[in-house]
C-alpha positions as CSV (number, residue, x, y, z in Angstrom):
1,M,-37.1,-4.1,38.6
2,G,-36.6,-1.7,35.1
3,D,-39.9,0.1,34.2
4,T,-41.2,-2.0,32.1
5,S,-44.4,0.3,31.4
6,A,-45.8,0.3,27.2
7,P,-44.5,3.8,25.4
8,E,-47.2,6.8,25.3
9,M,-50.1,6.0,22.2
10,P,-48.3,9.4,20.5
11,S,-44.8,8.0,20.6
12,M,-46.4,5.0,18.7
13,L,-48.7,6.6,16.5
14,Q,-46.1,8.9,14.2
15,P,-44.3,5.7,12.6
16,I,-47.1,3.3,12.9
17,C,-48.5,5.9,10.3
18,L,-45.8,7.0,8.2
19,L,-45.1,3.2,8.0
20,T,-48.7,2.5,6.8
21,V,-48.8,5.8,4.8
22,A,-45.0,4.9,2.6
23,Y,-46.5,1.1,1.8
24,L,-50.1,2.6,0.4
25,S,-48.6,4.8,-1.3
26,R,-45.9,2.7,-3.0
27,N,-48.6,-0.6,-3.9
28,Y,-51.8,0.7,-3.7
29,I,-51.5,4.7,-5.5
30,D,-50.1,4.8,-8.9
31,D,-48.7,7.9,-9.6
32,K,-49.3,7.4,-13.3
33,N,-53.3,7.8,-12.9
34,E,-53.6,11.6,-12.7
35,Q,-57.1,10.8,-10.9
36,H,-54.6,9.4,-8.2
37,L,-52.5,12.0,-8.3
38,L,-55.5,14.7,-8.0
39,Y,-56.8,13.4,-4.6
40,V,-53.1,13.2,-3.3
41,R,-52.1,16.7,-4.3
42,L,-56.1,18.2,-3.3
43,A,-54.7,16.2,0.4
44,F,-51.5,17.7,0.6
45,A,-53.0,20.7,-0.3
46,F,-55.9,20.9,2.1
47,T,-53.5,19.7,5.1
48,S,-51.0,22.2,4.4
49,C,-53.3,24.9,4.6
50,I,-54.8,23.7,6.7
51,I,-51.2,23.6,9.3
52,I,-50.6,27.1,7.5
53,L,-53.9,28.5,8.9
54,L,-53.0,26.7,12.6
55,N,-49.7,28.3,12.8
56,L,-50.9,31.7,11.8
57,Y,-53.7,31.4,14.6
58,I,-50.5,30.6,16.7
59,Y,-49.1,33.4,15.6
60,F,-51.7,35.5,17.0
61,L,-52.1,34.3,20.2
62,I,-48.6,34.7,21.1
63,N,-49.0,38.2,19.7
64,A,-51.7,38.9,22.2
65,K,-50.2,37.7,25.2
66,K,-49.7,39.7,28.1
67,D,-46.8,38.4,30.5
68,K,-47.4,40.1,33.8
69,D,-44.4,39.0,35.3
70,E,-42.4,40.9,32.5
71,E,-39.3,41.4,34.8
72,E,-39.4,38.4,36.5
73,K,-38.6,35.9,33.5
74,V,-35.6,35.8,32.1
75,I,-35.2,32.4,29.8
76,K,-31.4,31.1,28.4
77,A,-31.8,28.7,25.6
78,K,-28.6,27.3,22.8
79,N,-29.6,28.6,19.6
80,P,-29.2,25.2,17.7
81,Q,-28.2,27.2,14.4
82,T,-24.9,29.3,16.1
83,G,-24.0,26.8,19.1
84,K,-24.7,30.6,21.3
85,E,-27.2,30.7,24.8
86,E,-29.3,33.1,23.9
87,T,-31.5,35.6,26.7
88,F,-35.3,36.3,26.7
89,K,-36.9,38.0,29.3
90,T,-40.4,37.6,28.6
91,N,-42.6,34.2,27.9
92,K,-43.4,35.8,24.9
93,E,-40.3,36.8,22.9
94,Y,-39.0,33.2,23.9
95,D,-42.4,31.8,21.8
96,L,-42.4,34.4,18.8
97,S,-38.7,33.4,18.5
98,E,-39.3,30.0,18.5
99,F,-42.4,30.2,16.4
100,K,-40.2,32.0,13.3
101,K,-37.6,28.7,14.0
102,K,-40.8,26.9,13.5
103,R,-42.1,28.9,10.3
104,T,-38.5,28.7,9.1
105,S,-38.5,24.9,8.8
106,L,-42.1,24.8,7.6
107,I,-41.6,26.9,4.3
108,M,-38.2,24.8,3.7
109,N,-39.9,21.5,4.2
110,F,-42.7,22.8,1.9
111,C,-40.3,23.5,-0.7
112,I,-38.0,20.4,-0.9
113,I,-41.5,18.1,-1.1
114,C,-43.1,20.5,-3.8
115,F,-39.6,20.6,-6.2
116,V,-39.0,16.7,-5.5
117,H,-42.7,16.2,-6.5
118,Y,-42.3,18.6,-9.7
119,K,-39.0,16.9,-10.2
120,W,-39.3,13.1,-10.0
121,G,-43.3,12.7,-10.0
122,V,-42.5,10.8,-6.8
123,I,-46.2,10.9,-4.4
124,T,-45.1,9.5,-1.6
125,P,-43.4,12.3,0.3
126,L,-46.6,14.2,-0.5
127,C,-48.3,11.3,1.0
128,I,-46.1,11.4,4.2
129,Q,-46.5,14.9,4.9
130,T,-49.9,14.9,4.8
131,I,-50.7,12.7,7.5
132,L,-47.1,13.7,9.3
133,Q,-47.9,17.8,9.3
134,P,-50.9,17.1,11.3
135,L,-48.8,15.0,14.2
136,N,-45.6,16.9,14.6
137,L,-47.7,20.5,14.9
138,L,-49.6,19.2,17.6
139,K,-46.3,17.5,19.1
140,S,-44.8,20.7,18.5
141,P,-45.0,23.0,22.6
142,L,-46.2,25.7,20.5
143,A,-49.4,24.0,20.0
144,K,-49.7,22.4,23.7
145,I,-49.4,25.5,24.8
146,Y,-52.0,27.8,22.9
147,L,-54.4,25.2,20.9
148,L,-54.5,22.5,23.7
149,N,-54.4,24.8,26.6
150,E,-51.8,22.7,28.4
151,A,-50.0,24.4,31.3
152,N,-47.8,22.0,32.1
153,V,-44.9,23.2,28.8
154,K,-41.8,24.3,30.3
155,R,-39.8,26.8,28.4
156,P,-37.0,26.6,27.1
157,F,-38.9,23.8,25.5
158,D,-37.1,20.2,24.8
159,D,-35.9,19.8,20.7
160,G,-35.7,16.0,21.9
161,S,-31.9,15.9,20.8
162,G,-31.4,14.2,23.8
163,N,-33.5,11.2,22.8
164,N,-32.1,11.0,19.6
165,P,-29.3,8.0,18.8
166,F,-27.7,9.8,16.0
167,L,-27.2,13.1,17.7
168,K,-25.5,11.3,21.0
169,M,-23.2,10.0,18.5
170,L,-22.3,12.9,17.1
171,K,-21.8,14.4,20.2
172,G,-19.4,11.5,21.0
173,M,-17.1,11.8,18.4
174,Q,-17.3,15.2,18.7
175,D,-15.5,14.6,22.4
176,A,-13.5,12.3,21.2
177,Q,-12.2,14.7,18.9
178,N,-11.8,18.0,21.3
179,T,-10.1,14.9,24.2
180,E,-7.9,13.9,21.3
181,K,-6.7,17.3,19.9
182,K,-6.2,18.3,23.7
183,K,-4.2,15.4,24.5
184,K,-1.7,16.2,21.5
185,R,-1.7,20.5,22.7
186,H,-0.8,18.9,25.9
187,E,2.0,16.6,24.6
188,K,3.2,19.3,22.4
189,V,3.4,22.0,25.2
190,K,5.2,19.0,27.4
191,K,8.1,18.6,24.4
192,K,8.3,22.1,24.0
193,T,9.6,22.5,27.7
194,G,11.3,20.0,28.5
195,A,13.5,21.4,25.0
196,E,13.6,24.8,26.3
197,L,15.0,22.9,30.0
198,R,17.6,21.5,28.2
199,K,18.8,24.4,26.4
200,E,18.5,26.7,29.2
201,K,20.3,23.6,31.4
202,R,23.4,23.6,28.5
203,E,23.8,27.5,28.7
204,S,24.2,27.2,32.5
């Protein structure tokens, strides 16, 4: 029989929280009410400040880290932006690289949310991010290592792409396209080889 155990609470908590916050923000928070807007903005600003401070704390902890087995630790990880494999000699080097990626993502996300709110006055993204930012931080491998002191986190970190159905579908489409291209190239070579053989036969 298959595994029928219930999913872990953290995996269920995030979607439930997001759906609840989205529902409450759309039905019980008036974006025309100045007091409601003030509370939402203050909550978002407070959460963002806490996230920034915690990330700075993680950064200082990474820099203070000392690898005792620097020469023996080689970490190979694929860069999702370039698709190339990168090699890191120490845990510290790898963690700093991951921190820079998270920092860029955090800044981009913050700018997009603020722009959407400023441009269209939408408050639902602010409400969602107020809850989502702490959840994402606590789920991140760096936070598990440096804030929660979990010793079982393995490097390179799992980006979750293996469990993402959309990425799986995209990879399947790309594999199908590559297979089709290889098949066409093979048929083209076969046709070209056959023509050359016929030409050689006529000349002989």
